[in-house]
C-alpha positions, 0 to 999 in steps of 0.5 A: 749242712744247714739245720732245717728241722728241729730233729731229735738226736737219739742217745741209746743205752742198750742193757738188759731190763733197761729202756732207751731215752730219746734225748731232743736238744742241742748242746745242753744236758739231757733232761732228767726231771721227767723220771723215767717217762717213755717217749719217742719221735714220729715224722710228720709227713705234712710238715717233715718234722720230728714230733715227740711221742709221750712224756707230757711235755715238761721243761724238756722244750717243745710239746710232746704228743701224749701216749694215753688220753685223760682216762689212761687209755692208750693212744693209736700211734700215727702210721708215720715213720719213726725218728730218728731212724737208720735212714738219716744220715744217708746222702741223697744217692744212697738214700734213693738206693736204700730200701725203706728209705725216701728222699726229701727235697725243698723247692724254694719256688713254693709252688708257683710257675712261670718266668719269675719263679725259679724252681730249685728243688735241693735234697734236704734229708733222707727219712724213713717210710710209714709204718705200714710201708714200704710200697711201690707204685705211682707217685704222682698225686699222691698226698703227704701220707701216701708219699711217705708210705713209698720208698720209690717216691720223692717228697717235695716241700715248700717253705711255710714261714719261720717258727722262731727256731728253724724254717718250717715246711709244708709238703708240696707234692710227691714225685717218682724216683729216677728210674735208673737207680739214680745214676746217669751219664746224661740228662737223657737218662733221668726222668722228667724234672731230673737233670744228670750231674755227670758234667760237674760231678765225675763218679766211676761208672758202675762196677768200675773201680778207678784204683784197679788198673786191670779193670780198664775203666772207660775214660767217662764221668758217671753222675747222679739224677737230681731234680732239675734246677733249670727254669725251662722245665715248666715252660712249654714253647710249643712246636718249632720253639725250645726253651732256653735259660738266659742268666743275668750275670748278677750272681757272685755277691756275698750273701747278706747278714742273716737275722737272728735264727735263735729268736728274731724272724729270719730275714727271708725275702725271696721265700725260699725258707732260708735265712738270707736275702738271696739264693745260694743252691751250691753252698759256696756263700755267694749269691746265685745268678738270677736266670729266666726262660726264653723261648727261641725258635728251633734251628736244625741242620744247615738252615742257620749255617753260613760256610762262606765262598768255596764251601757248602754245609752238609748234615753228617749223621752217625750212630752213637757208640754205647758204653760197655753197659749199653747205656750212654746213647740217646734215641736215634743217631746223631746228626751234626752240621759241618762245613766242606770244600765245594767238590771241583768237577772231575773233568780230568784234562778236558779243555773247553772252548771260550764261552763254556766250561766243564761240568761233571754230569751223572746218570742214575743207575740201571737196575737192569744191570744187576745188583751192585751198579753205581751211577755213571758220571762223565765230564762234558763241556757246557755253555757258560751262563750268559754274561756281559750285556746279554744278562743286563736290562737297562732302563728306557733311553739307555743301552748296554755296552760291554768293554773288554780289557786285556789281562796284564799277566806277568811273564809265564802266567796266563789270565782271561781278559777283564769285560765290564758292562754299563747302561749308557744314554742312547744319545749324548757326548762320546765320553769314552774317547776322553783320555784325561782324568780332569777333562772327564770330571769336568765333561757334562754326563761323563764319569771317571773310572778308576782301577783300584788296588787291595779293594774290598767290595760290599754286596751293592758293588761299592768298592773301598781300595787302598790305592786308585788309578784313572783308567778311563771315562764313561758316559753316564753316572754310575749311581743314577742308577747304572742299570734300571733307570735314571738316564745316566746324564747327571754325571754321577759319582766316580766309579772304582773297579778292582784292577784286574790280575 
């Protein structure tokens, strides 16, 4: 773990009538030139730094705060947490659960907001509470001192520069700890500004020992509530829209060499208080992706689902099956869209005459019949929708003509006749009498029609086929247009229709 603060390392020698010596420093020998001076450390809640108390400085490094004034009167000890203490060294989850301890975080965003700022609070260290603590209660709006007295609040710090030894910090804001003790199955169980690590960290659920096969632990991952790293946390898209995080995919590059942390200024271009040129929040030694928030319209239910021909979208809702401890379910039922085949009518063996088809009609339940009644459904033959020229409106000077062709079905099979309609001029050459392809092409006002095999047609009626065969000659041009105007006298383009099967 990268060192952030100049922390004191304690070597305590316990013996009768022998005092404790606090040793501050790195790998050098403990300072011995100060005699048996008494000094200790207190953690400044404004900067998070552990400050020496007593000893008057000297060659031990750093300026210590004296314990007495010039006249020898004892100075009042600050209402700060002593350091080092029993809380230092605890991990994030243990820190939040331990009484008298509070978790500190660093937010490289430096208090900014908006799309150009990616808030990435990360756990820094576990500290003790102030001498008058611990207390519990509201965390929002507390200053550094007030926040340090609570063991149910998180302290978030911003980078404040570089002092030649380590990045310095400044108190940013106070936030409440997750209300569920830090554990979670999903983000919904964490408070605002927190997310669950269950999708990346698979911990055993509370009260479950995975090494004991008799416990029957559920096959589910348990995680921790940690400050959210999503750029959408501070974005309000308004009603009808929601925020989605979009990443540029530029991550994965190596971190550039850092500056000389022992003396020269740190090369800290992004202002996150670290000696590098890019963010590396997961500690993998590679630059993180650059992500930014985007507001997109909400899509619910089947509105944006296209199931294709023969299928329909239905919204299926189902209750959540909670975990044994009663957690793990969001508020309300879970609904998801799905595509299903369109149910055919329950017509049994009813055969309807030509021009009609079978349709199932259901009558509402009559409450007078008593409880448990159901809808009454029956199959009936209803007229087909108007087809042919009855559904076509031709332009002035033209009229609709319908031509039907028998289905050429193989032996033992049956198929309906194929009928086609076209708007033709009210007067003009009788192209329909022409049976030769070249004659049809050379006749003014006539357009050849081709049968097509293995065709694909678009919504406008244009078909692309692998092979074509001359079928007949028609009056007018198909693209003049055929239904809503043009007169159909300019010849037009050849028309290809799928061969009926």
